[in-house]
C-alpha positions as CSV (number, residue, x, y, z in Angstrom):
1,M,0.0,0.0,0.0
2,Q,1.4,3.3,-1.0
3,E,1.1,6.3,1.3
4,A,-0.6,9.5,0.2
5,V,1.8,12.2,-1.0
6,T,1.4,15.9,-0.7
7,R,3.2,18.4,-2.9
8,K,4.5,21.6,-1.3
9,L,6.2,24.6,-2.9
10,I,9.0,25.8,-0.6
11,D,11.5,28.6,-0.8
12,I,15.2,27.6,-0.2
13,K,18.1,30.1,-0.4
14,S,20.6,29.6,-3.1
15,P,23.6,28.7,-0.9
16,T,21.5,26.1,0.8
17,I,20.5,24.6,-2.6
18,L,24.1,24.5,-3.7
19,A,25.3,22.7,-0.5
20,L,22.4,20.2,-0.8
21,S,23.1,19.7,-4.4
22,I,26.7,18.8,-3.7
23,K,25.7,16.4,-0.9
24,A,23.1,14.8,-3.2
25,K,25.6,14.3,-6.0
26,R,28.0,12.7,-3.5
27,K,25.3,10.2,-2.6
28,G,24.4,9.6,-6.2
29,V,20.8,10.8,-6.0
30,S,18.8,13.7,-7.3
31,L,18.5,16.9,-5.3
32,K,14.8,16.3,-5.0
33,R,15.2,12.7,-3.7
34,Y,18.0,13.9,-1.3
35,I,15.8,16.6,0.2
36,E,12.8,14.2,0.4
37,D,15.0,11.6,2.2
38,L,16.3,14.3,4.7
39,L,12.7,15.3,5.5
40,E,11.6,11.7,6.0
41,E,14.5,10.9,8.3
42,S,13.9,14.0,10.4
43,V,10.4,12.9,11.4
44,T,9.6,10.3,14.0
45,F,6.2,8.8,14.4
46,E,6.2,9.9,18.0
47,D,5.8,13.4,16.5
48,L,2.3,12.5,15.3
49,P,-0.8,12.3,17.4
50,A,-2.2,8.8,18.1
51,P,-5.3,7.9,16.3
52,K,-8.4,8.7,18.4
53,G,-9.3,6.1,20.9
54,V,-6.1,4.0,20.5
55,T,-4.1,3.8,23.7
56,D,-2.7,0.2,23.5
57,R,1.1,0.5,23.0
58,R,1.2,-2.7,21.1
59,I,-1.3,-1.4,18.6
60,L,0.5,1.9,18.4
61,S,3.8,0.1,17.8
62,L,2.3,-1.7,14.9
63,I,1.7,1.6,13.2
64,G,5.0,3.0,14.2
65,M,3.7,5.4,16.8
66,A,5.2,4.0,20.0
67,K,8.2,2.0,21.1
68,P,7.6,-1.7,20.8
69,V,6.5,-3.5,24.0
70,T,9.4,-5.4,25.6
71,P,9.0,-9.1,26.2
72,I,9.0,-8.5,30.0
73,E,6.1,-6.0,29.6
74,S,4.3,-8.5,27.4
75,I,4.6,-11.3,30.0
76,E,3.4,-8.9,32.7
77,D,0.4,-8.1,30.6
78,E,-0.4,-11.8,30.2
79,K,-0.2,-12.3,33.9
80,L,-2.5,-9.3,34.5
81,K,-5.0,-10.6,31.9
82,Y,-5.0,-14.0,33.6
83,I,-5.6,-12.4,37.1
84,L,-8.3,-10.2,35.8
85,S,-10.0,-13.0,34.1
86,K,-10.6,-14.9,37.4
């Protein structure tokens, strides 16, 4: 499944474009691709709000919005579920 893409027109100063162009050429990619990659790398999913009503960290981790649950936490959750089921 491909994510939606939004086009944005941005203004970048000439010296910045020159420096980015040099870096892009060193990496063997286009300037556009290089800038897109920089932007993608600078964003973490923790920066985004969680979907409404979703609080379970395991679900959030599946969509990249929370740190994965550690095995110890998972075991503790199973114990809690067992205790609460009685």
